[in-house]
Phi, psi and omega in degrees: 000130183292148179268129179263134174288163179303316180298319180291323178296318179295319179296319179296316179298319178297316179295320179296320178297319181291329183268353181294165179290162178301322181298320181288337185275352178050052178289142180288147176243126175272128173240113179255118176275119185241126174247124183251166179294146180300138174084003182246021184304312182298314180296321179295314181296324175296319179296318179294319178302320177293330183275340184305322176299334176295319177292315182302324181278348185288142177303128174080000179276120183265325179194161177208144175210155178246128179246138179250137176292135175284325184279329182223096188296350176270000182253128180232162170232125171264120183245117184233127177266124181243153174290320178217159175295325178299323177302322179283303191285334181252298188292323179271309186297334180261017184253162174299332180297322178294318178298321179292319176303312181293327177294325179284310188268326187307319181299343181269349183290134174272340179205163180298142177297148172253123186243136178223148174252130180232163171220159182293124177264327181208125180270125179272224180247162177071016182257060173120000000 
């Protein structure tokens, strides 16, 4: 069996981390709880659709989706997968793209968004 130098072991470990599945990398997921004004659901969803390219172009943004509550149609969840929290909190939040996102969606908010970053703690069934 060949002997690996420390540098080669570190390079191999780095390559394995980069090639691992998204699940193995524990990328943070931003969940923004959004409550919008009554009666503006269509306009809000149109605004988010216009803003999605801003997320797609953002450094470290892997995916984004908007979920609407079945029980309370004024409640939404914006779910965004980021490579790192820094990609969200620094590179996106401090960018002109974030200001444009808020200009599009913000007028529809009934209250300030509540944002949390989560990662998978336990994988159940049916996830892939």
